SERO-4910 file (N, C-alpha, C, O; in steps of 0.05 Angstrom, whole numbers):
BEGIN
 pado doro    nc1    nc2    nc3   cac1   cac2   cac3    cc1    cc2    cc3    oc1    oc2    oc3
  Met    A   -182   -176    286   -154   -176    299   -139   -196    278   -149   -214    265
  Ala    A   -115   -187    281    -99   -202    261    -87   -228    276    -89   -232    301
  Glu    A    -74   -245    258    -68   -274    266    -40   -266    283    -32   -244    275
  Lys    A    -26   -275    298     -1   -272    306     20   -273    287     24   -293    274
  Gly    A     32   -253    284     61   -254    269     52   -241    241     71   -239    226
  Gln    A     27   -232    230     19   -217    207     33   -194    204     36   -178    223
  Ser    A     44   -190    176     54   -164    174     45   -147    154     35   -158    134
  Val    A     45   -122    155     33   -104    133     55    -80    125     65    -65    142
  Leu    A     60    -81    100     74    -58     92     59    -35     83     44    -39     64
  Val    A     60    -11     93     41      8     85     63     27     68     84     32     79
  Val    A     56     36     43     70     51     26     58     73     16     45     71     -5
  Asp    A     62     97     28     51    124     25     72    148     28     90    148     46
  Asp    A     70    167     11     87    185     16     77    210     33     93    229     37
  Asp    A     51    209     41     41    224     59     44    211     86     29    194     95
  Glu    A     67    223     99     78    208    125     61    207    147     64    189    163
  Thr    A     39    228    150     20    230    175     -1    210    166    -10    196    185
  Leu    A    -11    206    142    -30    186    133    -16    155    141    -28    139    155
  Ala    A     13    148    127     23    126    134     24    123    168     17    100    177
  Ala    A     29    139    183     30    139    212      6    134    225      6    123    247
  Leu    A    -14    141    213    -39    133    224    -50    109    214    -65     96    228
  Ile    A    -42    102    188    -54     72    183    -32     54    202    -42     36    216
  Glu    A     -8     56    202     10     42    223     -1     37    253     -2     15    265
  Arg    A    -11     64    263    -22     60    292    -49     43    295    -55     30    315
  Ile    A    -64     47    273    -93     33    273    -85      2    266    -98    -15    277
  Leu    A    -66     -6    249    -60    -34    249    -45    -52    266    -47    -77    269
  Ser    A    -28    -32    278    -11    -38    302    -32    -43    328    -28    -64    341
  Arg    A    -47    -30    333    -72    -32    354    -87    -55    347    -99    -68    364
  Ala    A    -89    -61    322   -105    -91    313    -91   -115    311   -101   -136    303
  Gly    A    -66   -113    321    -48   -135    324    -29   -140    297    -16   -161    295
  Tyr    A    -28   -124    281    -13   -127    251     23   -119    264     28   -106    284
  Glu    A     40   -131    247     70   -115    252     67   -105    228     62   -117    207
  Val    A     72    -76    233     73    -57    211     97    -47    201    113    -47    220
  Ser    A    108    -40    182    128    -27    170    114     -6    151     93     -9    138
  Val    A    129     15    153    124     39    131    147     45    113    171     46    119
  Ala    A    136     50     90    158     66     66    144     87     51    123     85     38
  Thr    A    161    112     55    148    134     37    150    130      9    142    148     -6
  Ser    A    161    109      0    160    111    -35    164     80    -43    173     64    -26
  Val    A    159     74    -66    161     46    -76    191     35    -75    196     13    -67
  Glu    A    212     52    -84    241     48    -82    245     34    -53    252     11    -49
  Ser    A    238     55    -29    249     42     -5    231     21      4    240      3     18
  Ala    A    207     22     -3    191    -10      0    207    -29    -10    213    -48      4
  Leu    A    217    -27    -33    236    -52    -50    259    -58    -30    268    -81    -28
  Phe    A    267    -39    -17    290    -41     -5    286    -56     29    303    -69     41
  Leu    A    263    -50     34    249    -60     59    246    -89     54    246   -103     74
  His    A    242    -98     35    229   -124     20    254   -143     25    250   -167     29
  Glu    A    277   -135     24    299   -153     27    307   -157     50    328   -170     53
  Ser    A    293   -148     69    299   -157    104    272   -169    110    273   -183    130
  Ala    A    253   -169     99    226   -176    109    207   -190     88    211   -187     64
  Asp    A    184   -207     98    170   -217     80    145   -211     90    139   -220    112
  Phe    A    126   -194     74    106   -187     86     77   -200     76     75   -208     53
  Asp    A     60   -200     91     30   -216     85      9   -197     73    -14   -203     69
  Leu    A     21   -175     67     -1   -153     56     13   -128     51     29   -120     67
  Val    A      5   -112     25     18    -85     23     -4    -69     17    -21    -73     -1
  Met    A     -2    -46     37    -21    -24     23     -4      0     10     16     11     19
  Leu    A    -18      6    -13      2     22    -33    -10     42    -41    -31     37    -54
  Asp    A     -2     71    -37    -15     92    -50     -9     96    -77     14     98    -85
  Val    A    -32     98    -95    -26    103   -124     -7    121   -138      8    116   -157
  Phe    A    -12    147   -123      4    168   -134     24    177   -115     15    189    -96
  Met    A     50    174   -119     72    180   -110     93    190   -123     90    188   -147
  Pro    A    119    202   -116    138    217   -129    153    192   -142    144    169   -136
  Gly    A    171    193   -156    188    169   -167    167    145   -178    149    151   -195
  Ile    A    170    122   -169    159    102   -182    130    103   -163    127     97   -139
  Gly    A    109    113   -185     77    110   -166     71     84   -164     86     67   -173
  Gly    A     47     77   -153     38     57   -145     27     36   -168     26     12   -165
  Leu    A     20     49   -191      9     27   -212     39     15   -222     43     -9   -224
  Glu    A     58     33   -227     84     19   -237     94      5   -213    106    -15   -219
  Gly    A     91     11   -187    102     -5   -167     88    -35   -168    102    -55   -163
  Ile    A     64    -38   -173     52    -67   -177     65    -81   -189     73   -102   -180
  Ala    A     73    -72   -216     85    -88   -229    114    -94   -223    123   -116   -229
  Glu    A    131    -73   -210    154    -72   -196    159    -97   -176    178   -112   -176
  Phe    A    135    -97   -157    137   -118   -142    134   -144   -152    151   -161   -148
  Ala    A    111   -148   -166    108   -177   -180    136   -187   -197    142   -210   -201
  Ser    A    151   -163   -206    179   -173   -222    198   -182   -202    215   -200   -206
  Trp    A    195   -168   -174    218   -180   -157    205   -199   -142    215   -204   -119
  Gly    A    184   -213   -150    171   -242   -139    156   -239   -114    156   -258    -98
  Trp    A    143   -215   -107    124   -210    -85    106   -227    -90     99   -233   -112
  Thr    A     95   -236    -70     70   -251    -73     52   -245    -54     31   -258    -53
  Ala    A     58   -222    -35     37   -211    -18     13   -197    -32     19   -182    -50
  Pro    A     -9   -199    -27    -32   -187    -40    -28   -156    -40    -13   -149    -22
  Ile    A    -36   -138    -53    -33   -105    -55    -60    -97    -53    -78   -104    -68
  Ile    A    -63    -81    -32    -91    -61    -32    -83    -35    -38    -71    -22    -21
  Ser    A    -90    -26    -61    -85      7    -70    -94     25    -57   -115     19    -46
  Met    A    -89     41    -55   -105     73    -40    -98     92    -57    -76     96    -67
  Ser    A   -125    109    -60   -122    135    -78   -141    154    -66   -160    145    -54
  Ala    A   -138    181    -68   -160    202    -65   -165    215    -95   -176    237    -97
  Gly    A   -157    201   -114   -158    212   -139   -138    229   -150   -121    233   -132
  Tyr    A   -134    240   -169   -116    262   -180   -125    279   -198   -134    270   -220
  Gly    A   -124    307   -191   -135    325   -213   -165    321   -214   -180    325   -195
  Asp    A   -172    314   -240   -199    315   -246   -211    287   -247   -234    282   -255
  Met    A   -188    266   -238   -196    240   -234   -208    229   -206   -198    233   -184
  Glu    A   -228    216   -210   -243    208   -185   -222    184   -175   -206    171   -189
  Pro    A   -227    181   -148   -215    157   -140   -220    133   -149   -202    117   -153
  Ser    A   -250    126   -153   -260    100   -170   -250     94   -200   -252     72   -211
  Thr    A   -239    115   -210   -228    114   -235   -194    104   -235   -181     90   -251
  Val    A   -187    116   -213   -161    108   -206   -154     83   -199   -135     70   -208
  Leu    A   -175     73   -176   -171     48   -169   -176     27   -185   -163      7   -183
  Arg    A   -199     31   -203   -199      9   -224   -177      5   -238   -173    -18   -244
  Ala    A   -160     26   -247   -131     18   -262   -117      7   -237   -103    -11   -246
  Ala    A   -114      8   -216   -103     -9   -198   -107    -31   -197    -88    -47   -197
  Asn    A   -134    -41   -196   -145    -66   -194   -137    -76   -220   -128    -99   -218
  Lys    A   -137    -67   -245   -131    -80   -269   -104    -84   -269    -97   -105   -279
  Ala    A    -88    -69   -260    -51    -71   -257    -46    -95   -235    -23   -103   -232
  Gly    A    -63   -105   -221    -58   -130   -205    -65   -126   -175    -60   -144   -159
  Ala    A    -74   -108   -168    -81   -100   -139    -99   -115   -129   -121   -109   -139
  Ala    A   -102   -134   -112   -120   -148    -99   -147   -135    -88   -169   -146    -87
  Gly    A   -143   -112    -80   -161    -93    -75   -157    -64    -70   -134    -56    -71
  Val    A   -181    -46    -65   -176    -21    -67   -186     -7    -46   -202    -20    -32
  Leu    A   -180     20    -40   -189     33    -15   -189     62    -22   -168     74    -25
  Ala    A   -214     75    -25   -210    102    -33   -209    121    -12   -223    120      8
  Lys    A   -190    140    -16   -184    159     10   -201    181     11   -203    190    -12
  Pro    A   -213    192     25   -205    189     51   -225    162     61   -247    156     52
  Phe    A   -210    149     84   -230    122     92   -232    129    119   -224    151    128
  Lys    A   -248    107    134   -253    109    164   -232     83    168   -221     67    152
  Lys    A   -232     86    195   -216     68    213   -230     33    205   -216     12    202
  Glu    A   -256     35    204   -269      8    202   -260     -2    172   -267    -24    163
***
């Protein structure tokens, strides 16, 4: 369970998956905000401080790898967990290694289980 007041920002262009993650984390006691792009996540961060960011790697506009760098340039200090199901011929593990090298504190291959 989350400590009181811990907040998570979920950034994923798949609105159904983002809503599912939001529901799971909310039930675990987290305060959850959802953004469907890195651009909207940057806007949300102006009004809230997050303890954790869950970030999809492949999205339209600023993608997750570039987003990690963008968050750092804005002074974000919250750890980032990158999520990916892979892309084309790239396996999730390959994509997530790149995210880890870009600065993600953790990685999560999609699809994943609630636990």
